[in-house]
N, C-alpha and C positions, 0 to 999 in steps of 0.2 A: 825432442826426438829429431827434428829436422836439422838442428845444429850439430848433432852427434852422429848422424847416420853416415856422414861422409868419412868418418874415422873408422868405419867398419873394416875396410880392407887394410888399414894401417895398424892393426892390432886389436881393434875393437871387437873382432869376432871371438877372441879368446875367452873373455869373461862370459859372453853369451853362450858359447859352447859348454863351458864349465858349469854354468848354471843349469843348462838343459840336461847335462849328465846327472847332476845332483838331484834335480827334480824328477828325472826318470827313475832313479834308484829309490827315492823316497816314495813315490806313488806306486811303484812295483811292490815294494815291501808292504805298504798299507793295504793294497788290494789283495796281495797274496795271503796276508795274515787274515783278512776278512773272509776270503774263500776257505781257508783252512779251518777257521772257527765254525763256519756254517757247516762244513763237512763233518766235523766232530760232533756238533750238536744234533745233526740228523741221525748219527749212529749211537747216541746215548739217550737215556731216558731221564725223566725228572728225578731228582734225588729223593724226594718224598715217596714216589712210587717204588723206587728201588728198595728203600729201607722197609717199606710196608710189606714187601714180599720176601724179605731176606730170611725170615724165620722158616719159610718153606724149603729153603735150600740146605738146612742143617749144617751151617758153616761152623767149623771149629774155631773157638776164640782162644788166643794165646796171651800170656802176660805181656805187659808193656803198652806203649803208646805209639800209634801210627798217625803221622801228619801227611795228608794228601793235599798238595798244592793244586788248586782248582781255578782255572781262568774264568769259569762261569759258575757262580754260587748256586744256581738253581738246577744244574745238571750233574749227573753222576760222573766223577772223574774217570777218564780212560785208564789211568794207572790202577785204580781200584778194581775195575773190571778185569784187567790183565792179571792182577795179583790173585784174584779169586780163581781165575781160569787156570793158572799155572800152579799156584801154591795151595789153594783150597783152604786157606785160613785167613782170619782177621784178628787184629789185636783187640784186647779188652777195651781199650779207649781209642777211639778214632776221631780225629779232628780234621775237618775240611777247612782249608784256609784259602781265602781269596784276597789278593792284594789289589787295591784300586788307587789310581792316581787322580786327584781332583785338579780342577783348573785354577787353583790358587797356590801361591808359593809354599805355604807352610800350614801344617795341621797340628794343633795342640795335642799333647799327650792324652788329655782328658777326653778328646773326641776321636782318638785314633782307632779304638777297637769296639766293634759291635759283635756280641757273642750270643748264640742261641743254642739251647740244649734240645736235641732231637730225640732223646730217649735211648735206652738200651746201650749206653756207652758212647753214643755218637753226639758230636757237637759241630756247629758250623760257626766260623769266625770270618768277619770281614775286617781287614786292616786298611786304613786310609792314610795316604801320604800326599803332601803337596808336591808339585812338580820340581821344586828345588831340593827335595829331600831324597835320601837314598834309603831304600827298604832294608830292614834288618829284622827278619822274621824271628830268629832265636832270641834276640834281645826283647822283643815284644812278648814272646811266650814266657820268658823268665819272670815277667812282671804281672802274671795273671792270677796271683793268689787271691786278690780281692774279688775275682769273678768265680771263685770256686774251682779253678783248674790248676792242678799240681803238675808242674813241668819239670822233668828230670831228663837232661840231655842224653845221659848214658843209657837211658831206658826208652829212648825215642828213635823211631826210624822215619825218615822223610821219604815219601814216595813221589817221584816226579815223572811226568810223561816226556818221552823223547821222540819227537816226530822226524822221520826222514821223508823229505819231499821228493816225489818222483814225477817228472814231467811226462804227460801222456798225450795221445792224439785225440782224446775226448775233448769236446767243446766245453770250455770252462769260462768263457767270457774274457779271456786274456790270451794274447798272442803267444805262440809257442816259444819264441825267443825270450819273452818276459817270464814264462813259466820256468825256463832253464835259469834265467837270471835270479829269480826268486829262490830257486833251489840252491844256488851258490850262496846267496845272501844268508839263507837259513842255516847252511852248514857252517858258516863263518861267524854267526851271531854269538853274542855273549851267552854263556850257559846260565840256566836258571839257578844252578847251585851257587855260582859266583854272584849273580845279580841279587839274590835274596840273602847272601852271606850265610849260607848253610854249610856247616862242616862237611866236607866231602866224605869223611869216613862214616857219616850217619845217613848217607843218601843211597836209595835204591832207584835206578832209572828203569822204567818199563817202556821199551821201544815199540814204535808203530810206524809202518810205511803208509803214506798218504799220497794218493794220486790226485793231481789237479790238472 
């Protein structure tokens, strides 16, 4: 440190400033995502509780399969709540899919899927990948015959939540300029449709505005 500090004003400042910018972007994204997830969890109920009282709502079931991408396997997807609120229907077969990345480079195909039947046409699935692998949800679903799940892409609709981040003056634990920065990062982030390799013509996005 002592030998290199004298080079600071002769160009050494540039890599330090660049590293500080990258670090700020990464920490803002991480904290913003954490705040957003906590906000979503506060506004949704446990999935088992939701399904337990679903029969009381007299929801119409229609033919086909609905796949709801769910960031938290234990909570009710926001896209499902919005779909019920606006469309008043559910598909005969509903699959809740949560994709998790483990802290190892690769996951074997035999260990990739954990599936749970919830009854009344509902199932919950967790798909695991290593950090060196790219998620491909349709590819996994096509190979589920041995788990008793028949997947037909042309009869399946993928429901995704689309969050629009709004910076507010409420105290959130993050400076206002970082809230605005996170909002910009979220708008320009890679879409879930592309990330999970889901055909865009089979996707329905349910939007929500989230204040942080």
